[in-house]
C-alpha positions as MATLAB code, in Angstrom:
seq = 'MTGTRLLEAEGLAKHFKLRPASLLGTTRLVKAVDGVSFHVDAGETLGLVGESGSGKSTIARLLMRLVPASGGAVRWRGEDVLALPADRFKALRRDMQMIFQDPLSSLNPSYTVGESIEEPMIVHGAPPDRTSRRARVRELMEQVGLDGSQAAKYPHEFSGGQRQRIGIARALAVDAKLIIADEPVSSLDVSIQAQVLNLMQDLKDRYGLSYLFIAHDLAVVKHMSRRVAVLYLGRLVETATSAEIYRRPAHPYTRMLLQAIPRARVPTPGTPRTPPATGEIPSPIDPPGGCPFHTRCPLAETRCRRDVPAFREIAPGHHAACHLV';
ca = [
     -16.262  -13.261    3.907;
     -13.287  -13.791    1.603;
     -13.282  -15.018   -1.975;
     -15.301  -12.203   -3.636;
     -13.039  -10.092   -5.824;
     -13.245   -6.439   -4.805;
     -10.316   -4.707   -6.448;
      -8.166   -5.820   -9.362;
      -5.240   -4.035  -10.981;
      -4.065   -5.364  -14.323;
      -0.929   -4.134  -16.086;
      -1.041   -0.904  -14.085;
       1.579    1.605  -15.202;
       2.646    5.163  -14.422;
       5.331    6.826  -16.523;
       6.572   10.344  -15.874;
       8.264   12.463  -18.497;
      11.485   13.992  -17.215;
      12.287   17.299  -18.826;
      15.814   17.686  -20.213;
      18.295   19.846  -18.332;
      19.016   21.854  -21.485;
      17.192   22.800  -24.669;
      19.258   20.298  -26.647;
      18.655   17.447  -24.216;
      16.203   14.612  -24.757;
      13.064   13.930  -22.737;
      13.416   10.794  -20.630;
      10.727    8.481  -19.332;
      10.627    7.426  -15.701;
       8.700    4.183  -15.214;
       7.566    4.576  -11.602;
       5.096    1.689  -11.968;
       5.579   -0.755  -14.814;
       2.903   -3.358  -15.564;
       1.772   -4.306  -12.041;
      -1.118   -6.763  -11.546;
      -2.739   -7.894   -8.296;
      -6.130   -8.271   -6.639;
      -7.764   -7.804   -3.241;
     -10.644  -10.034   -2.156;
     -13.441   -9.116    0.222;
     -12.387   -9.445    3.844;
      -8.669   -9.915    3.194;
      -5.541   -7.838    3.646;
      -2.998   -7.732    0.844;
       0.392   -6.455    1.929;
       2.356   -4.467   -0.650;
       5.980   -4.251    0.427;
       9.165   -2.741   -0.953;
      11.869   -0.196   -0.242;
      11.397    3.542   -0.635;
      11.364    4.357   -4.333;
       9.811    1.058   -5.383;
       6.507    2.648   -6.475;
       4.214    1.656   -3.590;
       2.728    5.095   -2.927;
       2.328    5.746   -6.642;
       0.227    2.584   -6.913;
      -1.985    3.787   -4.049;
      -2.550    7.104   -5.793;
      -3.266    5.402   -9.105;
      -5.943    3.233   -7.501;
      -7.604    6.309   -6.014;
      -7.196    8.296   -9.263;
      -5.176   10.952   -7.466;
      -2.765   10.711  -10.401;
      -3.676    9.542  -13.938;
      -2.467    6.114  -15.052;
      -0.256    5.694  -18.116;
      -1.666    2.247  -18.846;
      -3.443   -0.776  -17.485;
      -6.781   -1.172  -15.758;
      -8.217   -0.887  -12.249;
     -11.483   -2.727  -11.663;
     -13.771   -2.362   -8.664;
     -16.196   -5.303   -8.501;
     -15.488   -5.797  -12.210;
     -16.093   -2.167  -13.238;
     -13.213   -0.238  -14.825;
     -12.413    2.560  -12.380;
     -10.088    4.443  -14.737;
     -12.767    4.738  -17.430;
     -15.518    6.106  -15.168;
     -16.638    9.741  -15.549;
     -15.989   11.931  -12.506;
     -19.549   11.828  -11.154;
     -19.715    8.025  -11.178;
     -16.252    7.711   -9.695;
     -17.264   10.017   -6.840;
     -19.926    7.502   -5.810;
     -17.387    4.683   -5.960;
     -14.935    6.636   -3.805;
     -17.303    6.087   -0.903;
     -16.312    2.405   -0.975;
     -12.566    3.072   -1.343;
     -10.854    5.262    1.225;
      -7.225    5.964    2.043;
      -5.060    6.383    5.131;
      -1.955    8.432    4.413;
       1.574    8.010    5.710;
       1.906   11.367    7.451;
      -1.159   11.971    9.620;
      -0.322   15.636   10.203;
       0.056   16.683    6.559;
      -3.043   14.695    5.554;
      -5.269   16.674    7.952;
      -6.276   20.243    7.167;
      -4.705   22.358    9.949;
      -7.519   24.923    9.718;
     -10.186   22.264   10.364;
     -11.009   20.823   13.745;
     -10.599   17.047   13.825;
     -14.371   16.759   13.998;
     -14.695   18.770   10.780;
     -12.047   16.602    9.088;
     -13.929   13.414    9.995;
     -17.259   14.967    9.021;
     -16.059   16.220    5.617;
     -16.424   12.872    3.738;
     -19.987   12.575    5.069;
     -20.809   16.030    3.673;
     -19.262   15.175    0.300;
     -21.263   11.959   -0.002;
     -24.419   13.198    1.735;
     -24.506   10.446    4.340;
     -25.970   11.138    6.788;
     -27.635   14.232    5.313;
     -28.327   16.175    8.513;
     -25.725   17.911   10.644;
     -26.909   16.508   13.971;
     -26.540   12.923   12.778;
     -23.114   13.678   11.305;
     -21.833   15.178   14.542;
     -23.105   12.170   16.496;
     -21.357    9.897   13.985;
     -18.104   11.841   14.448;
     -18.164   11.281   18.208;
     -18.987    7.603   17.697;
     -16.087    7.130   15.267;
     -13.628    8.936   17.530;
     -14.532    6.661   20.410;
     -14.273    3.562   18.204;
     -10.664    4.445   17.362;
      -9.786    5.082   21.002;
     -10.209    8.858   21.232;
     -12.444   11.018   23.413;
     -15.378   12.215   21.320;
     -15.538   15.417   23.349;
     -12.204   16.461   21.750;
     -13.749   16.854   18.285;
     -13.398   20.651   18.539;
      -9.608   20.467   18.861;
      -7.156   20.936   15.986;
      -4.699   18.358   14.600;
      -1.621   19.971   16.162;
      -3.119   19.402   19.614;
      -2.857   15.615   19.209;
       0.095   13.239   19.217;
       1.227   11.413   16.070;
      -0.527    8.208   17.082;
      -3.725   10.082   17.903;
      -3.622   11.886   14.555;
      -3.332    8.561   12.735;
      -6.383    7.349   14.665;
      -8.181   10.453   13.393;
      -7.147    9.502    9.856;
      -8.559    6.018   10.394;
     -11.830    7.458   11.722;
     -12.088    9.680    8.646;
     -11.577    6.659    6.353;
     -14.430    4.867    8.156;
     -16.785    7.850    8.053;
     -18.647    6.751    4.903;
     -18.626    2.985    5.526;
     -15.753    2.126    3.177;
     -15.349   -1.470    2.020;
     -11.649   -1.187    1.117;
      -9.054    0.937    2.863;
      -5.733    1.655    1.176;
      -3.262    2.211    4.013;
      -0.084    3.852    2.701;
       2.674    3.263    5.292;
       0.211    4.101    8.084;
       2.614    3.435   10.973;
       6.053    4.221    9.524;
       6.182    7.672   11.131;
       5.148    6.411   14.586;
       7.159    5.096   17.525;
       7.372    1.304   17.713;
       5.145    1.066   20.782;
       2.498    3.238   19.111;
       2.790    1.232   15.885;
       1.582   -1.904   17.646;
      -1.436   -0.075   19.074;
      -2.463    1.319   15.687;
      -1.972   -2.037   13.934;
      -4.073   -3.815   16.544;
      -6.755   -1.152   16.160;
      -6.806   -1.689   12.393;
      -7.176   -5.439   12.898;
     -10.041   -4.939   15.346;
     -11.846   -2.593   12.932;
     -11.315   -5.039   10.081;
     -13.014   -7.786   12.068;
     -15.812   -5.500   13.262;
     -16.717   -4.038    9.872;
     -15.556   -6.801    7.514;
     -13.055   -4.434    5.906;
     -10.484   -5.223    3.246;
      -7.065   -3.566    3.302;
      -4.329   -2.879    0.817;
      -1.618   -2.450    3.417;
       1.507   -0.730    2.085;
       4.773   -0.895    4.028;
       8.510   -1.297    3.677;
       8.822   -3.567    6.732;
       7.995   -7.238    6.165;
       7.603   -7.795    9.903;
       4.737   -5.289    9.988;
       3.242   -6.774    6.821;
       3.334  -10.282    8.314;
       1.332   -9.051   11.313;
      -1.389   -7.623    9.060;
      -1.576   -9.538    5.795;
      -2.903  -12.834    4.478;
      -1.116  -12.397    1.157;
       1.992  -10.397    0.283;
       3.117   -8.737   -2.961;
       6.772   -7.684   -3.150;
       7.558   -4.669   -5.331;
      10.956   -3.656   -6.677;
      11.659   -0.683   -8.941;
       8.057   -0.462  -10.110;
       7.584   -4.190  -10.814;
       6.239   -7.106   -8.827;
       8.943   -9.685   -8.115;
       7.019  -12.091   -5.877;
       3.513  -12.765   -4.559;
       2.383  -15.510   -2.187;
       0.566  -16.046    1.075;
       2.219  -14.442    4.067;
       3.065  -17.862    5.502;
       4.666  -18.989    2.228;
       6.705  -15.794    1.869;
       8.187  -16.291    5.321;
       8.659  -20.035    4.997;
       9.933  -20.291    1.424;
      10.852  -16.913   -0.088;
      11.740  -17.458   -3.741;
      13.150  -14.145   -4.941;
      16.554  -12.934   -3.654;
      15.065   -9.499   -3.009;
      12.376  -10.976   -0.768;
      15.096  -12.846    1.129;
      17.010   -9.605    1.493;
      13.979   -7.921    3.052;
      13.498  -10.852    5.413;
      17.151  -10.812    6.427;
      16.766   -7.149    7.353;
      14.241   -8.022   10.074;
      15.869   -8.102   13.541;
      15.697  -11.653   14.870;
      16.030  -13.070   18.363;
      16.125  -16.666   17.145;
      17.926  -18.849   14.623;
      16.418  -19.160   11.100;
      14.017  -22.004   10.362;
      15.863  -25.087    9.068;
      15.619  -25.402    5.301;
      15.296  -21.648    4.679;
      17.506  -20.698    1.685;
      20.626  -18.975    2.926;
      21.411  -16.224    0.457;
      24.506  -14.040    0.764;
      23.520  -10.486    1.732;
      22.650   -8.107   -1.091;
      24.615   -4.904   -1.431;
      23.998   -1.368   -2.647;
      20.860    0.709   -2.866;
      17.834    0.600   -5.132;
      18.766    2.049   -8.557;
      17.213    5.258   -9.788;
      14.073    4.721  -11.887;
      15.474    7.406  -14.185;
      18.173    4.998  -15.334;
      17.070    1.448  -14.430;
      19.347   -1.512  -15.165;
      18.595   -3.812  -18.076;
      17.577   -7.430  -17.652;
      16.375   -8.302  -14.161;
      15.999   -4.990  -12.294;
      17.538   -6.559   -9.160;
      20.677   -7.956  -10.805;
      22.893   -4.998   -9.780;
      22.394   -5.952   -6.121;
      21.815   -9.689   -6.364;
      24.678  -11.887   -5.080;
      23.437  -14.775   -7.260;
      23.157  -12.874  -10.564;
      24.233  -14.660  -13.735;
      24.820  -13.447  -17.288;
      21.189  -14.005  -18.303;
      20.045  -11.929  -15.339;
      21.880   -8.941  -16.786;
      20.509   -9.605  -20.259;
      16.923  -10.899  -20.001;
      13.915   -9.650  -18.047;
      12.537  -12.621  -16.060;
       8.903  -13.561  -16.563;
       6.541  -13.244  -13.606;
       5.344  -16.851  -13.404;
       3.697  -19.312  -11.053;
       6.313  -21.466   -9.316;
       3.862  -23.211   -6.946;
       0.086  -22.981   -6.451;
      -0.635  -19.347   -5.536;
       3.080  -18.472   -5.485;
       4.509  -16.300   -8.284;
       8.006  -14.914   -8.779;
      10.071  -13.114  -11.411;
      13.507  -14.734  -11.166;
      15.574  -16.769  -13.620;
      17.069  -18.773  -10.750;
      13.840  -20.097   -9.252;
];
């Protein structure tokens, strides 16, 4: 059931101090995430999309408190996650689980896959007895399309797609309500990507899960998400429903991402035709002033170089940070 607010980030920020190269140098501040706000409702998938270096993975780690935030708030069902003491946050972590980008490095090579899936159950004491946990491991492996009798094998004995299925089973082990999926298929072959995405959709429907689905490919995000948030250089530049993003993208960066999708058909009539953007994402160590996208934007004007655009509502449920909208 959608509509109930599960997770909300407000003004979320992560700044890293960069040590000077010499004793006489000055310490610089890297704003990896800079004032990001969004929410995830029960039963929905929010897609978070952007190029490498945009801050997507940092946001995932901030939500899970794997790294400390520099500012802002994260609320789970209205409760401030960042302010919770460790023991109370441990209980909350049962509801929020994560699937990592690289399934091999996220699994302990000295654990069997059964032990990796069982570990969250041991941490949270559910179920409390070993026999029930082992039965649950086999059940989860079969639900993600693996043979439960292979629980005694090690991660290196499985393919990349199978290892990601193991990661999904581990995330489901303690009945999570929200799964943060950080580029879960980017390291997989295209044919395997489709299988894993379909599996995630099936599990979402079966368990009523919510996803924060992080990716750099808008085509993948469209397949998974009801709403989309577009991130550039640590800031949100556009949010809207998936259908609206594809039908009427407002920000030039969003259009650039859409134009990068291979197409076998002509664009929909009425879609804004923006000249292609050039260059690569700037370094967060030395970000441009004004609109962070102006160094690559073919439509940039003087004010774009001078003034930071406000993130504002341009249509019901559709927000963008662009002077030209």
